[in-house]
C-alpha positions as a LaTeX table, in Angstrom:
\begin{tabular}{lrrr}
\hline
Residue & $x$ (\AA) & $y$ (\AA) & $z$ (\AA) \\
\hline
Met1 & 103.37 & 105.72 & 100.37 \\
Arg2 & 106.15 & 102.87 & 100.27 \\
Tyr3 & 108.69 & 103.43 & 103.22 \\
Pro4 & 111.90 & 101.88 & 102.04 \\
Asp5 & 113.86 & 101.42 & 105.24 \\
Leu6 & 110.74 & 99.90 & 106.76 \\
Gly7 & 110.35 & 95.97 & 107.37 \\
Val8 & 106.76 & 94.44 & 108.62 \\
Val9 & 107.14 & 91.20 & 110.51 \\
Val10 & 104.04 & 89.04 & 111.06 \\
Val11 & 103.95 & 86.58 & 113.80 \\
Ala12 & 102.15 & 83.69 & 112.23 \\
Gly13 & 103.96 & 80.79 & 114.92 \\
Gly14 & 100.66 & 80.74 & 117.41 \\
Ser15 & 99.14 & 77.20 & 118.27 \\
Ser16 & 95.60 & 78.18 & 117.99 \\
Ala17 & 94.53 & 75.91 & 121.54 \\
Arg18 & 91.87 & 78.45 & 121.94 \\
Tyr19 & 90.52 & 78.28 & 118.25 \\
Gly20 & 90.24 & 74.49 & 118.50 \\
Lys21 & 92.50 & 74.52 & 114.83 \\
Asn22 & 94.28 & 76.53 & 112.71 \\
Lys23 & 92.87 & 80.01 & 112.66 \\
Leu24 & 95.07 & 81.41 & 110.05 \\
Leu25 & 93.97 & 79.33 & 107.44 \\
Glu26 & 90.24 & 80.07 & 108.40 \\
Met27 & 88.46 & 81.73 & 104.93 \\
Leu28 & 87.72 & 85.35 & 105.61 \\
Gly29 & 85.96 & 87.18 & 102.58 \\
Asp30 & 88.62 & 86.15 & 99.87 \\
Ala31 & 91.10 & 85.08 & 101.14 \\
Pro32 & 92.39 & 83.01 & 104.00 \\
Val33 & 93.08 & 85.45 & 107.37 \\
Leu34 & 96.74 & 84.89 & 107.27 \\
Ile35 & 96.82 & 86.21 & 103.39 \\
His36 & 94.87 & 89.99 & 104.89 \\
Pro37 & 97.46 & 91.39 & 107.21 \\
Leu38 & 100.24 & 91.05 & 104.47 \\
Arg39 & 98.03 & 92.12 & 101.76 \\
Asn40 & 97.16 & 95.45 & 104.03 \\
Tyr41 & 100.72 & 96.10 & 105.36 \\
Ala42 & 102.37 & 95.48 & 101.21 \\
Pro43 & 101.44 & 98.97 & 99.84 \\
Val44 & 103.45 & 100.30 & 103.11 \\
Ala45 & 106.29 & 97.97 & 103.50 \\
Gly46 & 109.94 & 97.80 & 102.33 \\
Glu47 & 110.05 & 94.62 & 103.11 \\
Leu48 & 107.45 & 91.57 & 104.58 \\
Val49 & 108.37 & 88.87 & 106.58 \\
Leu50 & 106.60 & 86.05 & 107.69 \\
Val51 & 107.27 & 83.65 & 110.65 \\
Ala52 & 106.07 & 80.62 & 110.43 \\
Ser53 & 105.76 & 77.30 & 112.44 \\
Ala54 & 107.65 & 74.98 & 111.14 \\
Ala55 & 105.17 & 72.50 & 111.11 \\
Tyr56 & 102.91 & 74.91 & 108.48 \\
Gln57 & 105.64 & 77.01 & 106.52 \\
Ala58 & 105.63 & 74.57 & 103.47 \\
Glu59 & 101.62 & 75.62 & 103.41 \\
Tyr60 & 101.65 & 79.09 & 104.36 \\
Glu61 & 104.20 & 79.56 & 101.20 \\
Lys62 & 101.79 & 77.89 & 98.94 \\
Met63 & 98.99 & 79.99 & 99.78 \\
Leu64 & 101.38 & 83.39 & 99.25 \\
Ala65 & 102.15 & 82.10 & 96.07 \\
Gln66 & 97.96 & 81.58 & 95.20 \\
Tyr67 & 96.47 & 84.75 & 97.00 \\
Leu68 & 99.60 & 87.19 & 96.69 \\
Pro69 & 101.64 & 86.65 & 93.44 \\
Gly70 & 104.14 & 89.24 & 92.25 \\
Val71 & 104.35 & 89.83 & 96.45 \\
Pro72 & 107.82 & 89.24 & 97.83 \\
Val73 & 107.52 & 87.36 & 101.11 \\
Thr74 & 110.15 & 86.09 & 103.05 \\
Val75 & 109.21 & 83.17 & 105.19 \\
Thr76 & 111.53 & 81.98 & 108.03 \\
Thr77 & 110.60 & 79.60 & 110.81 \\
Gly78 & 109.26 & 81.05 & 114.07 \\
Gly79 & 110.49 & 79.69 & 117.76 \\
Asp80 & 109.83 & 78.41 & 121.32 \\
Cys81 & 108.32 & 81.81 & 122.50 \\
Arg82 & 107.29 & 85.31 & 120.83 \\
Ala83 & 110.47 & 86.73 & 121.45 \\
Glu84 & 112.33 & 84.13 & 119.92 \\
Ser85 & 110.11 & 84.80 & 117.19 \\
Val86 & 110.14 & 88.05 & 116.54 \\
Arg87 & 114.06 & 87.57 & 116.73 \\
Asn88 & 114.14 & 85.47 & 113.71 \\
Gly89 & 112.14 & 87.53 & 111.57 \\
Leu90 & 114.50 & 90.74 & 112.14 \\
Ala91 & 117.10 & 88.59 & 111.25 \\
Val92 & 116.02 & 88.13 & 107.90 \\
Leu93 & 115.82 & 91.88 & 107.30 \\
Ser94 & 117.92 & 93.67 & 104.73 \\
Arg95 & 120.87 & 95.80 & 106.57 \\
Ser96 & 118.71 & 98.59 & 104.80 \\
Ile97 & 115.90 & 98.12 & 106.61 \\
Ala98 & 116.16 & 100.76 & 109.70 \\
Tyr99 & 112.69 & 100.19 & 111.25 \\
Ala100 & 110.75 & 96.98 & 111.91 \\
Ala101 & 106.53 & 96.72 & 112.59 \\
Val102 & 105.81 & 93.73 & 114.23 \\
Ala103 & 102.69 & 92.25 & 113.68 \\
Asp104 & 99.81 & 89.31 & 114.62 \\
Ala105 & 98.46 & 87.65 & 111.72 \\
Ala106 & 95.58 & 86.83 & 113.24 \\
Arg107 & 94.40 & 90.52 & 112.73 \\
Pro108 & 93.00 & 90.60 & 109.10 \\
Leu109 & 91.48 & 93.96 & 109.43 \\
Ala110 & 94.90 & 95.66 & 110.13 \\
Ser111 & 94.84 & 99.19 & 109.16 \\
Cys112 & 97.70 & 100.18 & 105.99 \\
Arg113 & 97.11 & 103.89 & 106.83 \\
Gln114 & 97.58 & 102.69 & 110.66 \\
Leu115 & 101.31 & 101.52 & 110.00 \\
Glu116 & 101.97 & 105.10 & 108.61 \\
Lys117 & 101.05 & 107.08 & 111.14 \\
Leu118 & 103.11 & 104.80 & 113.50 \\
Tyr119 & 105.63 & 105.28 & 110.95 \\
Glu120 & 105.59 & 108.41 & 110.86 \\
Phe121 & 104.71 & 108.62 & 114.44 \\
Ala122 & 108.32 & 107.23 & 115.41 \\
Ile123 & 110.40 & 109.54 & 112.78 \\
Arg124 & 109.06 & 112.61 & 114.38 \\
His125 & 109.37 & 111.54 & 118.17 \\
His126 & 112.28 & 109.23 & 118.01 \\
Cys127 & 110.94 & 106.23 & 119.91 \\
Gly128 & 108.72 & 103.46 & 119.01 \\
Val129 & 105.22 & 103.31 & 119.15 \\
Ile130 & 101.97 & 100.87 & 118.80 \\
Ser131 & 98.85 & 100.87 & 117.97 \\
Gly132 & 96.55 & 100.72 & 121.01 \\
Arg133 & 92.58 & 101.30 & 121.87 \\
Lys134 & 91.28 & 103.21 & 125.10 \\
Ile135 & 89.75 & 101.53 & 127.27 \\
Val136 & 85.78 & 102.50 & 127.46 \\
Asp137 & 83.86 & 100.59 & 129.38 \\
Thr138 & 84.21 & 100.15 & 133.55 \\
Val139 & 87.16 & 98.18 & 134.83 \\
Lys140 & 86.57 & 95.77 & 137.71 \\
Arg141 & 89.45 & 93.87 & 139.71 \\
Ile142 & 88.22 & 91.11 & 141.71 \\
Asp143 & 89.13 & 88.46 & 143.49 \\
Ala144 & 89.85 & 84.65 & 143.26 \\
Ala145 & 86.55 & 83.87 & 144.11 \\
Gly146 & 85.86 & 86.09 & 141.25 \\
Arg147 & 83.85 & 88.81 & 143.53 \\
Ile148 & 84.29 & 92.63 & 142.39 \\
Ile149 & 87.26 & 94.40 & 144.97 \\
Glu150 & 87.13 & 97.60 & 143.50 \\
Asn151 & 86.96 & 99.52 & 140.21 \\
Val152 & 89.88 & 100.11 & 138.05 \\
Pro153 & 90.32 & 103.97 & 137.21 \\
Arg154 & 90.64 & 103.75 & 133.59 \\
Glu155 & 92.09 & 107.19 & 132.70 \\
Gly156 & 95.02 & 106.08 & 130.62 \\
Leu157 & 94.36 & 102.79 & 129.99 \\
Phe158 & 94.77 & 101.37 & 126.60 \\
Cys159 & 94.62 & 97.80 & 125.37 \\
Ala160 & 98.06 & 96.99 & 123.22 \\
Glu161 & 97.28 & 95.69 & 119.35 \\
Thr162 & 99.66 & 95.48 & 116.63 \\
Pro163 & 101.52 & 96.58 & 114.77 \\
Gln164 & 103.59 & 97.83 & 116.73 \\
Leu165 & 106.83 & 100.10 & 115.50 \\
Phe166 & 110.39 & 100.65 & 116.69 \\
Ala167 & 113.76 & 100.59 & 115.24 \\
Val168 & 115.45 & 97.17 & 114.30 \\
Ala169 & 118.45 & 97.77 & 116.49 \\
Glu170 & 116.58 & 98.76 & 119.46 \\
Leu171 & 114.13 & 96.03 & 118.90 \\
Lys172 & 117.15 & 93.49 & 118.44 \\
Lys173 & 118.45 & 94.62 & 122.09 \\
Ala174 & 115.37 & 94.58 & 123.72 \\
Leu175 & 114.83 & 91.40 & 122.78 \\
Ala176 & 117.95 & 89.85 & 123.74 \\
Ser177 & 116.89 & 89.68 & 126.65 \\
Ala178 & 113.08 & 89.37 & 126.86 \\
Ile179 & 113.39 & 85.44 & 128.30 \\
Asp180 & 110.55 & 86.43 & 130.97 \\
Ala181 & 107.39 & 84.79 & 130.62 \\
Ser182 & 105.86 & 88.67 & 131.94 \\
Val183 & 107.02 & 90.11 & 129.00 \\
Thr184 & 104.19 & 89.61 & 126.47 \\
Asp185 & 105.00 & 92.07 & 123.47 \\
Asp186 & 107.35 & 93.97 & 121.89 \\
Ala187 & 106.36 & 97.31 & 123.36 \\
Glu188 & 106.86 & 95.47 & 126.95 \\
Ala189 & 110.47 & 94.19 & 126.47 \\
Met190 & 111.88 & 97.92 & 124.63 \\
Arg191 & 110.43 & 99.10 & 127.79 \\
Arg192 & 112.08 & 96.83 & 130.30 \\
Ala193 & 115.23 & 97.64 & 128.14 \\
Gly194 & 115.19 & 101.30 & 128.84 \\
Phe195 & 113.90 & 102.46 & 125.93 \\
Asp196 & 110.42 & 104.98 & 125.21 \\
Val197 & 107.41 & 103.54 & 123.71 \\
Ala198 & 104.20 & 105.30 & 123.31 \\
Val199 & 100.69 & 104.34 & 122.14 \\
Leu200 & 98.74 & 106.02 & 119.13 \\
Ala201 & 94.74 & 105.34 & 118.96 \\
Asp202 & 93.75 & 103.46 & 116.26 \\
Glu203 & 90.80 & 104.99 & 114.70 \\
Ala204 & 89.51 & 101.57 & 112.73 \\
Ala205 & 88.63 & 98.29 & 114.22 \\
Asn206 & 91.39 & 95.78 & 114.31 \\
Pro207 & 90.46 & 92.47 & 116.22 \\
Lys208 & 92.38 & 89.78 & 116.65 \\
Leu209 & 90.82 & 86.16 & 115.73 \\
Thr210 & 90.81 & 84.16 & 119.12 \\
Leu211 & 87.63 & 82.48 & 119.60 \\
Pro212 & 85.44 & 80.49 & 117.08 \\
Gly213 & 82.56 & 83.28 & 117.92 \\
Asp214 & 85.07 & 86.43 & 116.97 \\
Met215 & 85.16 & 85.29 & 113.37 \\
Asp216 & 81.35 & 86.28 & 113.15 \\
Ala217 & 82.45 & 89.96 & 114.32 \\
Leu218 & 85.54 & 89.45 & 111.68 \\
Lys219 & 83.25 & 89.18 & 108.95 \\
Glu220 & 80.55 & 91.88 & 109.89 \\
Leu221 & 83.13 & 94.44 & 110.05 \\
Leu222 & 84.98 & 93.25 & 106.63 \\
\hline
\end{tabular}
């Protein structure tokens, strides 16, 4: 189901430093990594925005024309940090867009159904909501030398993922002051601005492509 007042901002402005080359150009199945989340979100999104680094913007636009013909995607340039990139993406959404989901371009297995669930949760509970994954492994805290100090209770702990969905007006307000390097995602910016944010567990695998070895796992899951 398409939600006319929902915009999806896919952020693709990273440097891929740990991967060694632009990971978003890597082929995964029938399309580059970059194409997958956009294609997955297209059936739900009222509008799609791709935030790209200036160096790759023209190349990404060619890829969109080749792999997503007929799917309208607005491409805009990213900023010096994630918060600035997201702000740039929000700026090109139409005024009719009331909710924005921010998503990593490096999560090619992103679920359209999970985005629907996030949107419905936000409407029902009147708060921001992010996709997350419950931590099931034993968590250890270590010192500077790598020695174990203690076990960290995992009850109530989740790994934050994307998409992260918020009211556009609230997210713009939160990001306006998100200049601290410790603000690593939009949910933290919202929390610091005083807005409620919930976590909705994702039942489907949605790993992020970070290291070269991650590609083999993504191919298996795809």
